[in-house]
N, C-alpha and C positions, 0 to 999 in steps of 0.2 A: 669156763674159767681156766682149765688145765691147758687148753689149746693156746689161750692168750699168754699164759705164763711160759709155755715152751717157746712161743714166738719171741717173747722178751729175752729169754735166755739165749736164743739163737742170735738176736740182734747184739746182745752184750758180747757174746763170744766173737762175733764177726768184727765188732769194733775193737776188741782186744787184739785180734789178728792184724788188723790195719795198724793199730798203734805200735805193735811189735815190729811190723815191717818198716814203719817210719823210723823207729828207733834204730834198727839195724842199718838202714840206709844213711841215717844221720851219722852214725859212728863211722861208716865207710867213707863218707864225704870228709869228715873231720880228719881221719887217718891219712887218706890219699891226697887231699887237696887243701887241708888246713882251713876249711870253711864249714860253717854250720848250715843246717837246712834253712833256718830263718834268714841268714845272710844271703844264701843263694836265691831264696824266694824274692828278697828285696832287690837283688841285682837283676834278676830276670824281669821283675815288674818295672824297674827303671828302664831296662832295654826295650820292653814292650810299650810302655806308656810315656816315656820321656821324663823330663824333670818333674818332680813332685814335691809338695810340702810334706813335712813329717806327718801331719794329720791326714792328708790324702793317702799317703802310703799306708798308714795304720789301718785305715778303712779298707783299702784294697787287699791287704794281706791278713786282716783280722787279728791284728796285734794292738796292744795299747800304744799310744803315742810315746810314752816314756821308754818302752821297749824298743821302738823304732829309733829313737834318738841314740840309745846305746849301740844298736846295730850300726847305724850310720857313723857313729864315733869310731868304732872298730874298723869299719870298711875304709873310712877316710885315713886313719892311721896307717893302714896297709897300702894306701895309694890306689885303692880300687874305685873310689868315687871322689868327686870334688863337690864341695858344697858352696853355694852362694847364699850367704846369710843376709836376709833383708834387715834394714835398720829400723 
């Protein structure tokens, strides 16, 4: 049992280090390029996979569709993407 508990603690600490690294990188992106990590992830996914619907993007980047809509709104306002809304 102690071995299992120590492995769980090791996993938790490793995840915290990863989360901290992502947070530091996100702040650097924001400060230097005025873009967030999720925005960059969406832009890179569009570059790799071409035009996508909101729901397809949400699945690929593991975000909720409503979050993706907000990201797309901000990217569109900045002129970084163009959206073709279907009727």
